[in-house]
C-alpha positions in Angstrom: 12.0 -3.2 -0.1 9.4 -6.0 -1.1 6.7 -4.8 1.3 7.1 -1.4 -0.4 6.8 -2.7 -4.0 3.9 -4.9 -3.0 2.1 -2.1 -1.4 2.4 0.2 -4.3 1.5 -2.5 -6.6 -1.6 -3.5 -4.8 -2.6 0.3 -4.5 -2.0 1.0 -8.3 -4.0 -2.0 -9.3 -6.8 -0.8 -7.0 -6.8 2.5 -8.7 -7.0 0.9 -12.1 -10.0 -1.1 -10.8 -11.6 2.0 -9.5 -11.7 3.5 -12.9 -13.1 0.3 -14.3 -15.8 -0.1 -11.6 -18.2 2.3 -13.3 -18.9 -0.2 -16.1 -18.5 -3.3 -14.2 -19.9 -3.4 -10.4 -18.1 -6.5 -9.4 -14.6 -4.8 -9.8 -15.5 -2.6 -6.9 -15.2 -5.7 -4.5 -12.0 -6.6 -6.0 -10.8 -3.0 -5.6 -11.6 -3.3 -1.9 -9.7 -6.4 -1.5 -6.5 -5.0 -3.3 -6.8 -1.9 -1.0 -6.8 -4.1 2.2 -3.8 -6.0 0.7 -2.0 -2.6 0.3 -2.8 -1.7 3.8 -1.2 -5.1 5.0 1.9 -4.7 3.1 2.2 -1.0 4.3 1.8 -2.2 7.9 4.5 -4.7 7.4 6.8 -2.0 6.0 6.0 0.1 9.0 6.7 -2.8 11.4 10.0 -3.4 9.8 11.1 0.3 9.8 10.4 0.6 13.4 11.6 -2.7 14.8 15.1 -2.8 13.0 17.9 -0.4 13.2 18.5 -0.6 9.4 16.7 2.5 8.4 17.5 6.1 8.9 15.2 8.7 10.3 14.1 10.1 7.1 13.0 6.8 5.8 11.2 6.0 9.1 9.4 9.4 8.8 8.5 8.8 5.2 6.9 5.5 6.2 5.2 6.9 9.1 3.6 9.8 7.2 2.5 7.4 4.5 4.6 8.4 1.5 2.7 7.6 -1.6 -0.5 6.6 0.5 -1.2 10.1 1.5 
């Protein structure tokens, strides 16, 4: 559950920074680092889903397709 929350939080913050990047150019670099962090958390979630037998097929498919990251 934590990798999912962390990934969504990093992505949401990056989207906020994207809207603010028009006025402050430095925020673009911070946005890119938050997107990288979101990808790291999403990869961790994907690895957890595929390696453990704790998740059902629907959850695995949702993680594989990308869920909120599509």
